[in-house]
Structure formats: structure tokens, C-alpha cells
Backbone as CSV, one residue per row, in Angstrom:
resi,resn,N_x,N_y,N_z,CA_x,CA_y,CA_z,C_x,C_y,C_z
1,MET,26.429,-162.484,8.560,26.231,-163.025,9.842,25.043,-163.657,9.825
2,ILE,24.756,-164.936,10.396,23.691,-165.593,11.011,23.201,-164.615,12.218
3,ARG,21.932,-165.061,12.090,21.524,-164.380,13.769,22.286,-164.537,15.012
4,SER,22.532,-165.960,15.284,23.370,-165.939,16.392,24.554,-165.434,16.344
5,GLU,25.156,-165.224,15.267,26.448,-164.512,15.051,26.123,-163.133,15.716
6,LYS,25.481,-162.639,14.965,25.155,-160.966,15.212,24.801,-161.001,16.831
7,THR,23.993,-162.050,17.203,23.968,-161.868,18.760,24.887,-161.875,19.502
8,ARG,25.736,-163.048,19.286,27.129,-163.228,19.905,28.043,-161.801,19.962
9,GLN,27.843,-161.361,18.474,28.753,-159.976,18.383,28.356,-158.868,19.542
10,LEU,26.980,-158.961,19.500,26.249,-157.835,20.318,26.691,-158.193,21.708
11,ILE,26.589,-159.246,22.015,27.020,-159.377,23.661,28.467,-159.250,23.883
12,ILE,29.126,-159.542,22.911,30.737,-159.368,23.015,31.084,-157.860,23.219
13,GLU,30.490,-157.054,22.026,30.575,-155.682,22.172,29.985,-154.734,23.275
14,LYS,29.099,-155.375,23.865,28.101,-154.576,24.807,28.673,-154.692,26.309
15,THR,29.450,-156.108,26.375,30.159,-156.686,27.679,31.556,-156.334,27.891
16,ALA,32.382,-155.926,26.723,33.556,-155.830,26.488,34.318,-154.882,27.798
17,SER,33.889,-153.723,27.733,34.109,-152.796,28.551,33.710,-152.884,30.161
18,ILE,32.658,-153.763,30.060,32.388,-154.074,31.661,33.028,-155.068,32.265
19,PHE,33.588,-155.942,31.238,34.602,-157.139,32.146,36.023,-156.360,32.204
20,ASN,36.171,-155.297,31.172,37.616,-154.723,31.618,37.691,-153.887,32.754
21,LYS,36.522,-153.105,33.015,36.313,-152.182,34.243,36.297,-152.982,35.596
22,LYS,35.230,-154.221,35.527,34.896,-154.997,36.770,35.608,-156.331,36.822
23,GLY,36.093,-156.628,35.958,36.620,-157.945,36.159,35.873,-159.226,35.649
24,TYR,36.497,-160.575,35.932,35.940,-161.523,35.441,34.608,-161.680,36.948
25,THR,35.627,-161.833,37.912,34.840,-161.930,39.147,33.648,-160.750,39.835
26,GLY,34.154,-159.902,39.399,33.329,-158.651,39.481,32.077,-158.542,38.499
27,THR,32.090,-159.092,37.570,30.956,-158.834,36.452,30.039,-159.776,36.890
28,TYR,28.801,-159.792,36.676,27.510,-160.636,37.103,26.862,-160.683,35.894
29,LEU,25.939,-161.684,35.887,25.091,-161.854,35.110,24.308,-160.882,34.569
30,SER,23.515,-160.326,35.953,22.857,-159.292,35.458,23.334,-158.120,34.890
31,ASP,24.750,-158.024,34.939,25.660,-156.887,34.425,25.532,-157.210,32.826
32,LEU,25.577,-158.301,32.268,25.325,-158.615,30.967,23.977,-158.568,30.557
33,THR,22.940,-158.996,31.168,21.504,-158.662,30.612,21.411,-157.331,30.878
34,ASN,21.579,-156.457,31.674,21.405,-154.986,31.863,22.039,-154.388,30.392
35,ALA,23.404,-154.680,30.322,24.114,-154.146,28.973,23.661,-154.462,27.823
36,THR,22.974,-155.689,27.688,22.755,-156.210,26.627,21.199,-155.941,26.234
37,GLY,20.470,-155.850,26.984,19.127,-155.904,27.138,18.407,-157.296,26.722
38,LEU,19.235,-158.440,26.653,18.830,-159.773,26.468,18.756,-160.566,27.774
39,THR,18.111,-161.420,27.638,17.656,-162.570,28.636,18.904,-163.409,29.007
40,LYS,18.887,-164.010,30.278,20.001,-164.876,30.823,20.045,-166.051,29.910
41,GLY,18.724,-166.376,29.176,18.680,-167.583,28.109,19.402,-167.229,26.762
42,SER,18.979,-166.048,26.377,19.553,-165.277,25.376,21.249,-165.643,25.365
43,ILE,21.520,-164.929,26.528,23.431,-165.184,26.628,23.727,-166.456,26.499
44,TYR,23.169,-167.327,27.264,23.849,-168.452,27.616,23.159,-169.518,26.332
45,GLY,22.350,-169.175,25.489,22.029,-169.573,24.149,23.233,-169.529,22.948
46,ASN,23.910,-168.506,23.317,25.060,-168.118,22.410,26.460,-168.284,22.978
47,PHE,26.357,-168.289,24.267,27.786,-168.713,25.146,27.717,-169.890,26.041
48,LYS,28.749,-170.735,26.075,28.649,-172.004,26.805,28.457,-171.302,28.401
49,ASP,29.141,-170.428,28.724,29.121,-169.752,29.981,29.778,-168.462,30.191
50,LYS,29.668,-167.739,31.348,30.294,-166.383,31.617,31.643,-166.330,31.041
51,ASN,32.252,-167.560,31.365,33.662,-167.580,31.039,34.121,-167.481,29.483
52,GLU,33.419,-167.999,28.856,33.291,-167.941,27.407,33.030,-166.513,26.855
53,VAL,31.988,-166.006,27.536,31.988,-164.300,27.026,33.312,-163.511,27.509
54,ALA,33.551,-163.819,28.749,35.182,-162.953,29.347,36.004,-163.072,28.270
55,VAL,36.230,-164.240,27.686,37.306,-164.476,26.841,37.057,-163.822,25.720
56,GLU,36.028,-163.953,25.176,35.822,-163.191,23.704,35.750,-161.576,23.967
57,ALA,35.217,-161.112,25.264,35.135,-159.671,25.496,36.850,-159.260,25.641
58,PHE,37.756,-160.079,26.451,39.244,-159.819,26.166,39.469,-159.617,24.652
59,LYS,39.412,-160.757,24.029,39.652,-160.699,22.758,39.150,-159.512,21.849
60,TYR,38.222,-159.087,22.176,37.601,-158.005,21.511,38.673,-156.451,21.995
61,ASN,38.640,-156.687,23.376,39.121,-155.417,23.973,40.945,-155.187,23.060
62,TYR,41.127,-156.284,23.196,42.660,-156.532,22.581,42.597,-156.139,21.148
63,LYS,41.828,-156.679,20.579,41.511,-156.483,18.961,41.725,-154.904,18.802
64,PHE,40.605,-154.493,19.617,40.277,-152.885,19.326,41.737,-151.941,19.205
65,GLN,42.660,-152.531,20.280,43.731,-151.571,20.426,44.910,-151.971,19.333
66,SER,45.019,-153.467,19.079,45.904,-153.952,18.390,46.002,-153.847,16.668
67,GLU,44.731,-153.453,16.435,44.162,-153.169,14.906,44.732,-151.710,14.547
68,GLN,44.321,-150.817,15.562,44.950,-149.665,15.421,46.456,-149.291,15.290
69,ILE,47.105,-150.106,16.127,48.493,-150.050,15.998,48.929,-150.730,14.737
70,GLN,48.398,-151.684,14.290,48.875,-152.686,13.029,48.475,-151.928,12.069
71,LYS,47.821,-151.047,11.492,47.326,-150.290,10.516,48.622,-149.163,10.315
72,LYS,49.082,-148.932,11.358,50.261,-147.762,11.310,51.483,-148.501,11.093
73,LEU,51.552,-149.589,12.010,52.795,-150.549,11.312,53.002,-150.928,10.013
74,ASN,51.879,-151.276,9.410,51.917,-151.431,8.022,52.567,-150.712,7.113
75,GLN,52.160,-149.173,7.332,52.657,-148.273,6.542,54.080,-147.483,7.019
76,GLU,54.966,-148.270,7.843,56.101,-147.736,8.106,57.577,-148.976,7.790
77,ASN,58.262,-148.500,7.296,59.387,-149.257,6.935,60.512,-149.510,7.628
78,THR,60.830,-148.614,8.633,61.984,-148.944,9.526,61.483,-149.371,10.516
79,ALA,62.597,-150.222,11.438,62.643,-150.499,12.757,62.395,-149.538,13.703
80,ILE,62.851,-148.496,13.578,62.798,-147.423,14.662,61.469,-146.898,14.455
81,GLY,60.990,-146.665,13.419,59.561,-145.818,12.935,58.446,-146.806,13.659
82,LYS,58.816,-148.179,13.481,57.575,-149.128,14.173,57.924,-149.226,15.532
83,LEU,58.772,-149.343,16.253,58.887,-149.243,17.843,58.287,-147.656,17.995
84,LEU,58.556,-146.751,17.372,58.040,-145.407,17.991,56.432,-145.367,17.584
85,ILE,56.037,-146.162,16.655,54.499,-145.922,16.522,53.879,-146.723,17.744
86,PHE,54.318,-147.987,18.169,53.871,-148.322,19.596,53.707,-147.190,20.854
87,LEU,54.861,-146.595,20.805,54.768,-145.453,21.843,53.891,-144.417,21.720
88,ASN,54.133,-144.014,20.517,53.102,-142.947,20.017,51.779,-143.482,20.241
89,HIS,51.522,-144.564,19.929,50.020,-144.775,20.086,49.322,-144.562,21.729
90,TYR,50.539,-145.337,22.306,50.039,-144.848,24.066,50.000,-143.733,24.662
91,ARG,50.801,-142.796,23.746,51.114,-141.365,24.202,49.717,-140.948,23.944
92,THR,49.279,-141.200,22.839,48.101,-140.430,22.417,46.645,-141.106,22.942
93,ALA,46.805,-142.461,22.870,45.575,-143.127,23.242,45.148,-143.741,24.622
94,PHE,46.352,-143.155,25.543,46.003,-143.345,27.093,44.696,-142.689,27.731
95,LYS,44.040,-141.869,26.982,43.059,-141.311,27.798,41.408,-142.258,27.469
96,PRO,41.296,-142.679,26.425,40.407,-143.895,25.980,40.748,-144.937,26.535
97,ILE,42.136,-145.498,26.669,42.332,-146.736,27.448,42.089,-146.510,28.773
98,PHE,42.031,-145.412,29.256,41.741,-145.407,31.008,40.250,-145.279,30.918
99,ASP,39.536,-144.649,30.263,38.214,-144.137,30.050,37.095,-145.927,29.904
100,ASN,38.239,-146.787,29.413,37.516,-148.348,29.095,37.973,-149.105,29.980
101,GLY,38.725,-148.288,31.208,39.159,-149.148,32.471,40.325,-149.703,32.462
102,GLY,41.404,-149.178,31.751,42.729,-149.374,31.600,42.939,-150.560,30.459
103,CYS,44.088,-150.998,30.510,44.519,-152.042,29.555,44.209,-153.364,29.763
104,ALA,43.569,-153.854,28.707,42.733,-155.140,28.832,43.723,-156.312,29.277
105,ILE,45.167,-156.051,28.662,46.032,-157.332,28.918,46.529,-157.038,30.506
106,LEU,46.719,-156.143,30.860,47.140,-156.046,32.255,45.707,-156.336,33.224
107,ASN,44.549,-155.768,33.112,43.363,-156.143,33.965,43.292,-157.466,33.893
108,THR,43.093,-158.192,32.661,42.580,-159.608,32.403,44.094,-160.495,33.240
109,ALA,45.162,-160.012,32.714,45.981,-160.995,33.754,46.274,-160.966,35.102
110,VAL,45.710,-159.758,35.707,45.658,-159.774,37.418,44.346,-160.529,37.601
111,ASP,43.343,-160.421,37.116,42.274,-160.648,37.211,41.918,-162.393,37.162
112,ALA,42.823,-162.891,36.112,42.792,-164.333,35.931,43.899,-165.093,36.225
113,ASP,45.131,-164.459,36.922,46.365,-165.040,37.215,46.090,-166.185,38.162
114,ASP,45.283,-166.470,39.178,45.198,-167.346,40.140,43.897,-167.994,40.079
115,GLY,42.842,-167.848,39.073,41.647,-168.710,39.182,40.876,-168.842,37.994
116,ASN,41.480,-168.538,36.770,40.707,-168.702,35.513,41.999,-169.017,34.315
117,ASP,41.756,-170.486,34.453,42.913,-170.857,33.583,42.800,-170.464,32.003
118,LEU,41.654,-170.356,31.726,40.868,-170.299,30.232,41.396,-168.483,29.774
119,LEU,41.146,-167.906,30.794,41.451,-166.371,30.411,43.005,-166.292,30.813
120,LYS,43.784,-166.757,31.566,45.230,-167.008,31.695,45.786,-167.214,30.710
121,LYS,45.618,-168.286,29.917,46.032,-168.965,28.693,46.235,-167.650,27.496
122,GLU,44.681,-167.026,27.273,44.671,-166.218,26.253,45.135,-164.773,26.656
123,VAL,45.493,-164.425,28.005,46.372,-163.208,28.064,47.834,-163.704,27.933
124,ILE,48.344,-164.762,28.209,49.631,-165.254,28.070,49.832,-165.114,26.355
125,LYS,48.963,-166.082,25.797,49.123,-166.092,24.289,49.092,-164.392,23.660
126,THR,48.247,-163.522,24.285,48.448,-162.084,23.909,49.556,-161.453,24.023
127,ILE,50.304,-161.531,25.184,51.750,-161.262,25.370,52.559,-161.508,24.626
128,GLN,52.479,-163.166,24.615,53.455,-163.606,23.825,53.399,-163.064,22.174
129,ASN,52.380,-162.682,21.919,52.494,-162.187,20.551,52.853,-160.845,20.399
130,TRP,52.472,-159.905,21.326,53.145,-158.998,21.363,54.504,-158.786,21.453
131,HIS,55.125,-159.615,22.459,56.861,-159.855,22.654,57.096,-160.238,21.067
132,GLN,56.451,-160.897,20.433,57.281,-161.860,19.061,56.978,-160.524,18.333
133,LYS,56.122,-159.390,18.104,55.754,-158.663,17.221,57.187,-157.648,17.360
134,ILE,57.664,-157.238,18.630,58.703,-156.274,18.995,59.908,-156.911,18.537
135,VAL,60.138,-158.441,18.845,61.278,-159.144,18.629,61.695,-158.734,16.871
136,THR,60.592,-159.457,16.253,60.428,-159.475,14.801,60.695,-158.253,14.106
137,ILE,60.421,-157.049,14.787,60.805,-155.533,14.319,62.171,-155.422,14.483
138,LEU,62.812,-155.883,15.653,64.165,-155.662,16.236,64.957,-156.310,15.182
139,ASN,64.545,-157.574,15.114,65.392,-158.455,14.063,65.584,-157.855,12.833
140,GLU,64.312,-157.522,12.310,64.405,-156.855,10.698,65.242,-155.629,10.786
141,GLY,65.236,-154.861,11.815,65.885,-153.767,12.039,67.573,-154.049,12.127
142,ARG,67.728,-155.266,12.663,69.400,-155.661,12.666,69.596,-155.944,11.488
143,LYS,68.757,-156.701,10.768,68.878,-157.552,9.166,69.187,-156.138,8.178
144,GLN,68.588,-155.037,8.364,68.766,-153.980,7.461,69.654,-153.093,8.162
145,ASN,70.687,-153.298,9.018,71.717,-152.735,9.652,71.399,-151.420,10.253
146,GLU,70.065,-151.459,10.809,69.396,-150.175,11.435,69.850,-149.956,12.792
147,LEU,70.019,-150.929,13.581,70.157,-151.027,15.300,71.534,-151.472,15.389
148,LYS,71.701,-151.140,16.565,73.218,-151.669,17.356,72.791,-152.993,17.736
149,ASN,73.937,-153.969,18.276,73.608,-155.114,18.827,73.265,-155.084,19.973
150,ILE,71.667,-155.580,20.187,71.440,-155.225,21.590,71.016,-156.883,22.111
151,ASP,70.220,-156.742,23.258,69.787,-158.168,23.605,68.217,-157.785,23.144
152,ILE,67.914,-158.450,22.294,66.789,-158.399,21.616,65.289,-158.929,22.611
153,GLU,65.557,-160.064,23.276,64.721,-160.514,24.253,64.248,-159.556,25.428
154,SER,65.698,-159.060,26.173,65.238,-158.208,27.026,64.681,-156.899,26.819
155,PHE,65.119,-156.179,25.778,64.370,-154.915,25.291,62.947,-155.224,24.718
156,SER,62.524,-156.174,24.257,61.017,-156.564,24.179,60.266,-156.487,25.623
157,TYR,60.675,-157.119,26.455,60.118,-157.307,27.562,60.101,-156.114,28.177
158,ARG,61.322,-155.291,28.186,61.233,-154.115,29.203,60.652,-153.162,28.478
159,MET,60.098,-153.043,27.173,59.103,-152.093,26.674,57.809,-152.448,26.870
160,ILE,57.584,-153.833,26.864,56.115,-154.064,27.173,55.917,-153.862,28.956
161,SER,56.992,-154.086,29.402,56.812,-153.554,31.257,56.745,-152.550,31.411
162,LEU,57.377,-151.570,30.786,57.333,-150.081,30.837,55.778,-149.761,30.661
163,ILE,55.385,-149.837,29.394,53.963,-149.664,28.869,52.960,-150.190,30.007
164,GLU,52.995,-151.354,30.148,51.993,-151.916,30.743,51.786,-151.351,32.567
165,GLY,53.108,-151.189,32.972,53.429,-150.670,34.430,52.943,-149.063,34.359
166,GLY,53.433,-148.326,33.395,52.965,-146.974,33.236,51.466,-146.812,33.316
167,ILE,50.844,-147.704,32.234,49.498,-147.637,32.450,48.741,-147.662,33.834
168,MET,49.225,-149.025,34.564,48.723,-149.392,35.606,48.911,-148.213,36.842
169,LEU,50.186,-147.772,37.016,50.438,-146.687,37.770,49.756,-145.408,37.298
170,ALA,49.691,-144.809,36.135,49.149,-143.621,36.000,47.527,-143.601,35.817
171,LYS,46.950,-144.748,35.673,45.522,-145.027,35.923,45.393,-145.101,37.267
172,THR,45.978,-145.832,38.243,45.413,-146.006,39.695,46.132,-144.678,40.304
173,LEU,46.992,-144.052,40.096,47.219,-143.039,40.931,47.182,-141.245,40.268
174,ASP,45.834,-141.416,39.282,45.403,-140.467,38.308,46.648,-139.472,37.888
175,LYS,47.696,-140.111,37.474,49.058,-139.411,37.122,49.389,-139.721,35.927
176,PRO,48.980,-139.431,34.704,49.386,-139.820,33.290,50.650,-139.576,33.229
177,GLU,51.307,-138.492,33.566,52.996,-138.391,33.725,53.725,-139.719,33.843
178,ILE,53.220,-140.468,34.527,53.896,-141.568,34.980,54.178,-142.337,33.770
179,LEU,53.130,-142.522,32.935,53.137,-143.310,31.567,53.781,-142.510,30.708
180,LEU,53.446,-141.262,30.610,54.382,-140.344,29.374,55.698,-140.531,29.681
181,ASN,55.977,-140.440,30.818,57.549,-140.339,31.548,57.880,-141.700,30.890
182,ASN,57.732,-142.819,31.346,58.185,-144.364,30.642,58.283,-144.004,29.017
183,ILE,57.157,-143.392,28.435,57.280,-143.722,26.902,58.591,-142.706,26.428
184,ASP,58.770,-141.585,27.221,59.612,-140.867,26.597,61.178,-141.487,27.202
185,TYR,61.219,-142.228,28.088,62.649,-142.911,28.290,62.697,-144.215,27.464
186,LEU,61.562,-144.738,27.145,61.672,-145.759,25.909,62.174,-145.123,24.729
187,GLU,61.494,-144.126,24.446,62.015,-143.435,23.261,63.679,-142.834,23.129
188,ALA,63.981,-142.241,24.272,65.119,-142.245,24.041,66.058,-143.527,24.190
189,GLU,65.644,-144.462,24.603,66.626,-145.829,24.495,66.346,-145.990,23.046
190,ILE,65.279,-146.074,22.365,65.166,-146.621,21.001,65.953,-145.507,20.165
191,HIS,66.123,-144.510,20.215,67.202,-143.195,19.669,68.542,-144.102,19.640
192,GLN,68.556,-144.374,21.136,70.359,-144.673,21.410,70.793,-145.930,20.961
193,ILE,69.653,-147.096,20.137,70.173,-148.278,19.828,69.814,-148.196,18.508
194,LYS,69.718,-147.073,17.636,69.956,-146.740,16.318,71.339,-146.572,15.907
195,LYS,71.528,-147.071,15.055,72.935,-147.069,14.545,73.174,-145.640,13.602
196,ILE,73.968,-145.120,14.024,74.217,-143.601,13.144,74.788,-143.656,11.694
């Protein structure tokens, strides 16, 4: 990395959890300078504006979670096993996710919904990628004759909704059992779609 790339990466890493916890509008330039130890000029010498920093921070937060899941997915051969990897990730990683301010997808989606098109586009792309990953797993399972005939599109969105909604409610109400119950429900449903 050249120096400016190192500085960009430092800014992203130091501000990612701040954007996730405080949101785009709640994060001020002073938060960025305090977190990085850099001046306003250094930050804006490496990024066009706060919006660009926020987008890169969101990508960093999402990548951190998705890489952990992808490593495990690469080691699993069955569709059922791959779906359970998603559930087990959130079952075991919810505490660090909560400590980091909650799910980056949900936080950024709510924050950007009506006022930040650039961030909203990034969130939409991320949700579509997650949805497509589940759809691909389900289609592979169907081809391998592992799964019953189900509505793949609906199942994928239901899985995402129950995880994301569970995280939001569990964190907001300080009741992790809400998320864990959703995960248990999804696990039971996944076992029901398995061909015997």
C-alpha cells in the first residue's frame, strides 16, 4: 500500500464502528478526527467527503461479517449445512455484533433510507448479494436432491428478515432470546425442507 492507501484504510478501520453506532447523520467530523488522530485536511485529502467515508466504513463492517461466514461456507458441501452456517454465525456472534452497534446492514438501511442515496444503493446491493447467496445455496440443494420443492425467493427473504429483525429487536430491547428464538425457528424450518 502506498501511504495514502494506508491512511485511507486507517480512517476506515477507526471510523467503521462509529458510523455503525451513531449513523451517518449522527457522526460528525470531530468524531472522525478524534478516532483517527488525523486533521480534517488529512481526512478530506483521502476522501471526497464524509459520505465517501461512510460508504467505505459500511463496506468494511459488512465485509468483516461476511468473510467470517464465507470461510465456513467454503468448507461445507451440503445446502442444509450451508444454511445452518448462517444461523450458527448469528447464534454465536451476536454479542460482538451488538457491541459494534448492531448489524451494519440494518443500521445503515434505516439511516440512509430517505436521505442518502449513495449509502442506500450500497445497502440494497448488499441485501441483494445476501439474498442471492441464499438462493444459490437453495438451488444447489434442489439440484442435489437435498431439498423439498419450496418457494426459494420467499424462503431467502424470510431468512434475512428473521435474522435482521431479530437483531434489531434483541439489541433494542436487550433481549438476545428474541434473536435466538428466531434462529431456532429458522433451523426447524430448514430441517423441514430437507428431503428424508
